[in-house]
VEXDREN-2710 file (C-alpha; in Angstrom, 1 decimal):
% VEXDREN-2710
k/r/px/py/pz
1/UNK/135.1/107.7/104.7
2/UNK/133.8/105.6/101.8
3/UNK/131.7/107.1/99.1
4/UNK/128.8/104.9/100.1
5/UNK/128.9/106.2/103.7
6/UNK/129.4/109.8/102.5
7/UNK/126.4/109.4/100.1
8/UNK/124.2/107.9/102.9
9/UNK/125.0/110.8/105.3
10/UNK/124.5/113.4/102.5
11/UNK/121.2/111.8/101.5
12/UNK/119.8/112.0/105.1
13/UNK/121.1/115.6/105.6
14/UNK/119.6/116.8/102.4
15/UNK/116.3/115.0/102.7
16/UNK/115.7/115.9/106.3
17/UNK/117.3/119.4/106.2
18/UNK/115.4/120.6/103.1
19/UNK/112.0/119.1/104.1
20/UNK/112.1/120.2/107.7
21/UNK/113.2/123.7/106.9
22/UNK/110.3/124.2/104.4
23/UNK/107.8/122.7/106.9
24/UNK/109.0/124.7/109.9
25/UNK/109.5/128.0/108.0
26/UNK/106.5/127.9/105.7
27/UNK/104.0/125.2/106.3
28/UNK/103.5/126.0/110.0
29/UNK/101.8/129.1/108.8
30/UNK/99.3/127.2/106.6
31/UNK/96.2/125.4/107.8
32/UNK/96.7/121.6/107.8
33/UNK/93.3/121.2/106.2
34/UNK/93.8/123.6/103.3
35/UNK/94.5/122.8/99.7
36/UNK/97.7/124.7/99.9
37/UNK/98.9/122.4/102.7
38/UNK/98.0/119.3/100.7
39/UNK/99.8/120.5/97.6
40/UNK/102.9/121.5/99.6
41/UNK/103.0/118.0/101.1
42/UNK/102.7/116.5/97.7
43/UNK/105.7/118.6/96.5
44/UNK/107.8/117.7/99.5
45/UNK/107.5/114.0/98.9
46/UNK/109.8/114.4/95.9
47/UNK/112.6/115.8/98.0
48/UNK/113.9/112.2/98.8
49/UNK/114.0/111.4/95.1
50/UNK/115.9/114.6/94.3
51/UNK/118.3/113.9/97.2
52/UNK/118.9/110.4/96.0
53/UNK/119.6/111.6/92.4
54/UNK/122.1/114.2/93.7
55/UNK/123.9/111.7/95.9
56/UNK/124.1/109.0/93.2
57/UNK/125.5/111.4/90.6
58/UNK/127.6/113.8/92.6
59/UNK/128.7/112.1/95.7
60/UNK/128.9/108.3/95.1
61/UNK/129.1/108.6/91.4
62/UNK/127.5/105.1/91.4
63/UNK/124.8/105.8/88.8
64/UNK/121.4/104.1/88.9
65/UNK/122.3/100.4/88.5
66/UNK/120.7/99.4/91.8
67/UNK/117.9/102.0/91.8
68/UNK/115.3/99.5/90.6
69/UNK/114.4/101.5/87.5
70/UNK/113.2/98.4/85.7
71/UNK/110.0/96.4/85.4
72/UNK/111.2/93.5/87.5
73/UNK/109.1/90.5/88.4
74/UNK/105.6/91.3/87.3
75/UNK/103.6/89.2/89.8
76/UNK/104.6/91.5/92.6
77/UNK/102.7/94.3/91.1
78/UNK/99.5/92.5/91.9
79/UNK/100.6/92.1/95.5
80/UNK/101.5/95.8/95.5
81/UNK/98.1/96.8/94.1
82/UNK/95.8/94.7/96.1
83/UNK/97.5/93.7/99.4
84/UNK/97.3/97.2/101.0
85/UNK/93.7/97.5/99.9
86/UNK/92.9/94.2/101.5
87/UNK/94.6/95.3/104.7
88/UNK/92.5/98.5/104.6
89/UNK/89.3/96.6/104.5
90/UNK/90.3/94.1/107.2
91/UNK/91.3/97.1/109.4
92/UNK/88.0/98.8/108.8
93/UNK/86.0/95.6/109.6
94/UNK/88.0/95.2/112.9
95/UNK/87.5/98.9/113.6
96/UNK/83.7/98.4/113.4
97/UNK/83.8/95.2/115.4
98/UNK/85.7/96.9/118.3
99/UNK/83.4/99.9/118.0
100/UNK/86.1/102.4/117.2
101/UNK/83.9/103.9/114.5
102/UNK/80.4/103.6/113.2
103/UNK/79.4/102.2/109.8
104/UNK/78.1/105.0/107.6
105/UNK/76.3/103.7/104.4
106/UNK/75.5/107.3/103.5
107/UNK/79.1/108.5/103.2
108/UNK/78.2/111.6/105.1
109/UNK/81.8/112.9/105.5
110/UNK/82.7/112.3/101.9
111/UNK/79.5/113.9/100.6
112/UNK/80.1/116.9/102.8
113/UNK/83.6/117.3/101.5
114/UNK/82.4/117.1/97.9
115/UNK/79.9/119.8/98.6
116/UNK/82.5/122.1/100.2
117/UNK/85.1/121.4/97.4
118/UNK/82.7/121.6/94.5
119/UNK/79.9/123.9/95.6
120/UNK/78.5/124.4/92.1
121/UNK/78.6/120.8/91.0
122/UNK/75.4/118.8/90.8
123/UNK/75.8/116.2/93.4
124/UNK/75.5/112.6/92.0
125/UNK/73.2/110.0/93.6
126/UNK/74.5/108.2/96.6
127/UNK/74.6/104.9/94.7
128/UNK/76.7/106.4/92.0
129/UNK/79.2/107.8/94.6
130/UNK/79.5/104.4/96.3
131/UNK/80.1/102.5/93.1
132/UNK/82.4/105.2/91.6
133/UNK/84.4/105.3/94.8
134/UNK/85.0/101.5/94.9
135/UNK/85.8/101.2/91.2
136/UNK/88.0/104.2/90.9
137/UNK/90.0/103.4/94.0
138/UNK/90.9/99.9/92.7
139/UNK/91.5/100.8/89.1
140/UNK/92.6/104.0/87.4
141/UNK/93.2/106.1/90.6
142/UNK/96.2/103.9/91.4
143/UNK/98.0/105.6/88.5
144/UNK/98.1/109.2/90.0
145/UNK/98.7/107.7/93.4
146/UNK/101.7/105.8/92.1
147/UNK/103.1/108.9/90.4
148/UNK/102.7/110.9/93.6
149/UNK/104.3/108.1/95.6
150/UNK/107.3/107.6/93.3
151/UNK/109.3/110.5/94.8
152/UNK/109.3/109.0/98.2
153/UNK/109.9/105.5/97.0
154/UNK/112.8/106.4/94.8
155/UNK/114.5/107.9/97.8
156/UNK/113.5/105.5/100.6
157/UNK/113.2/102.1/98.9
158/UNK/115.2/103.0/95.8
159/UNK/118.3/104.4/97.6
160/UNK/118.2/104.2/101.4
161/UNK/117.0/100.6/101.6
162/UNK/119.6/99.5/99.1
163/UNK/122.4/101.1/101.2
164/UNK/121.2/99.4/104.4
165/UNK/120.9/96.0/102.7
166/UNK/124.0/94.6/104.4
167/UNK/122.0/94.7/107.7
168/UNK/119.7/92.0/106.2
169/UNK/116.3/92.3/104.5
170/UNK/114.1/92.7/107.6
171/UNK/116.4/95.1/109.6
172/UNK/117.1/97.2/106.5
173/UNK/113.4/97.5/105.6
174/UNK/112.4/98.2/109.2
175/UNK/115.1/100.8/109.6
176/UNK/114.2/102.5/106.3
177/UNK/110.6/102.6/107.4
178/UNK/111.4/104.1/110.8
179/UNK/113.6/106.8/109.3
180/UNK/110.8/107.5/106.9
181/UNK/108.3/107.9/109.8
182/UNK/110.6/110.2/111.7
183/UNK/110.9/112.3/108.5
184/UNK/107.2/113.0/108.8
185/UNK/107.5/114.3/112.4
186/UNK/107.1/118.1/111.7
187/UNK/104.0/117.4/109.5
188/UNK/102.4/115.3/112.2
189/UNK/103.0/118.0/114.7
190/UNK/101.4/120.5/112.2
191/UNK/98.2/118.3/112.0
192/UNK/98.9/115.9/109.3
193/UNK/97.4/112.4/109.5
194/UNK/96.5/112.7/113.3
195/UNK/95.2/116.2/113.6
196/UNK/93.4/115.6/116.9
197/UNK/96.2/113.7/118.6
198/UNK/99.4/115.3/117.3
199/UNK/101.8/114.1/120.0
200/UNK/100.4/110.6/120.1
201/UNK/100.5/110.7/116.3
202/UNK/104.3/110.8/116.3
203/UNK/104.9/107.3/117.5
204/UNK/101.8/106.1/115.5
205/UNK/103.3/107.5/112.3
206/UNK/106.7/105.9/113.0
207/UNK/104.9/102.6/113.7
208/UNK/102.8/102.9/110.5
209/UNK/105.8/103.7/108.4
210/UNK/107.9/101.0/109.9
211/UNK/105.4/98.3/109.3
212/UNK/104.3/99.4/105.9
213/UNK/107.9/100.1/105.1
214/UNK/108.7/96.4/105.7
215/UNK/105.9/95.4/103.2
216/UNK/107.1/98.0/100.7
217/UNK/110.7/96.9/101.2
218/UNK/109.7/93.3/100.5
219/UNK/108.0/94.4/97.3
220/UNK/111.1/96.4/96.3
221/UNK/113.5/93.6/96.9
222/UNK/111.4/90.7/95.8
223/UNK/110.4/92.3/92.5
224/UNK/113.8/94.0/91.8
225/UNK/111.9/97.2/91.0
226/UNK/111.3/100.4/92.8
227/UNK/108.2/100.8/90.7
228/UNK/106.5/97.9/92.5
229/UNK/107.1/99.7/95.8
230/UNK/105.7/102.9/94.3
231/UNK/102.5/101.0/93.3
232/UNK/102.3/99.6/96.8
233/UNK/102.7/103.0/98.4
234/UNK/100.1/104.4/96.0
235/UNK/97.8/101.6/97.1
236/UNK/98.4/102.5/100.8
237/UNK/97.5/106.1/100.0
238/UNK/94.4/105.3/98.0
239/UNK/92.6/102.0/98.0
240/UNK/93.7/101.2/101.5
241/UNK/92.1/104.4/102.8
242/UNK/88.9/104.0/100.8
243/UNK/87.1/101.9/103.5
244/UNK/87.3/104.9/105.9
245/UNK/84.8/106.7/103.7
246/UNK/82.2/104.2/104.9
247/UNK/82.7/105.1/108.6
248/UNK/82.1/108.1/110.8
249/UNK/83.0/109.0/114.4
250/UNK/86.4/107.3/114.1
251/UNK/88.8/107.1/117.0
252/UNK/91.8/108.6/115.4
253/UNK/94.3/106.6/117.5
254/UNK/92.8/103.2/117.0
255/UNK/90.7/103.2/113.8
256/UNK/91.7/102.2/110.3
257/UNK/95.0/101.2/108.9
258/UNK/97.0/104.2/110.3
259/UNK/95.6/103.4/113.8
260/UNK/96.6/100.8/116.3
261/UNK/94.1/98.2/114.9
262/UNK/95.5/98.6/111.4
263/UNK/99.0/98.5/112.6
264/UNK/98.3/95.2/114.4
265/UNK/97.0/93.8/111.1
266/UNK/100.2/94.9/109.3
267/UNK/102.3/93.4/112.1
268/UNK/100.7/90.0/111.4
269/UNK/101.6/90.4/107.7
270/UNK/105.2/91.3/108.6
271/UNK/105.4/88.3/110.9
272/UNK/104.0/86.1/108.1
273/UNK/106.6/87.4/105.6
274/UNK/109.3/86.6/108.1
275/UNK/108.0/83.1/108.9
276/UNK/107.9/82.4/105.1
277/UNK/111.5/83.6/104.8
278/UNK/110.5/86.5/102.5
279/UNK/112.4/89.1/104.6
280/UNK/114.6/87.0/106.8
281/UNK/118.1/86.7/105.4
282/UNK/120.8/88.7/103.7
283/UNK/120.3/86.5/100.7
284/UNK/116.7/87.5/100.5
285/UNK/117.7/91.1/100.5
286/UNK/119.7/90.6/97.3
287/UNK/117.7/87.9/95.6
288/UNK/115.1/90.1/93.9
289/UNK/117.6/91.7/91.6
290/UNK/120.0/88.7/91.2
291/UNK/119.0/88.1/87.6
292/UNK/119.0/91.8/86.5
293/UNK/121.3/93.8/88.7
294/UNK/124.9/94.6/87.8
295/UNK/127.4/95.1/90.6
296/UNK/128.0/98.6/91.7
297/UNK/131.2/100.2/90.5
298/UNK/134.2/99.2/92.7
299/UNK/135.0/102.9/93.3
300/UNK/131.8/103.4/95.3
301/UNK/133.2/101.2/98.1
302/UNK/136.6/102.7/98.1
END
């Protein structure tokens, strides 16, 4: 067995084993809507990064030459920042058109959550909340979202995608996304993301991660940097979800970017990337780092 293959197997065993053990032994006793659950999920997202570091240093001994720890091609950060947000607004518009949610200019759900979370805080005016929500989601809030997303991206797009690259850009990105979605399975069954439809939520989560994973994989490979993928994931977690605050009575299965409507929108983007040749060939898979990446040590493949 080559060190690359041993590293890949070890990465998957560590990432899935540690995460699923914590979720099944501890998180199943915690309410999915609690702050404890949210904090635990945030911590768990760094397990892929820790597994990737261990494998690179102790199993493959390949170092971090292909981990994407560089700035890369700067223009892709704009795509990473604003493309998921644009997809989120398109998905919300279609959700309203197909009557899978109702438009809520009063942000009733958000205001209610603010009152529950901060009972002693003087509630700001509705106009201030609207403006603050829009500005913050598209500006400074991308920073903490990116930091929170880095653990996942360093593991999935910084390691796994790079090891699957011989499959070609699109298959590697799609496979990485699908594995990423399966990794979320216990959390979905515990009420994460689709709390009212947990069983249906499993294939929906895999679909969402596969499609968004192709977009994130494209950002990773085209930019030559895992940081661009982390910004993209941060945007999927933040700005892309902001439009949902302006809706109420959502159909969990169909509404928004995580639902069927949003996934159809992402599928169109993936098809567009393929038609443009951005994720089509093996050459594409390596081109993003062609000017900055050194070959892996020969011993890794032996």
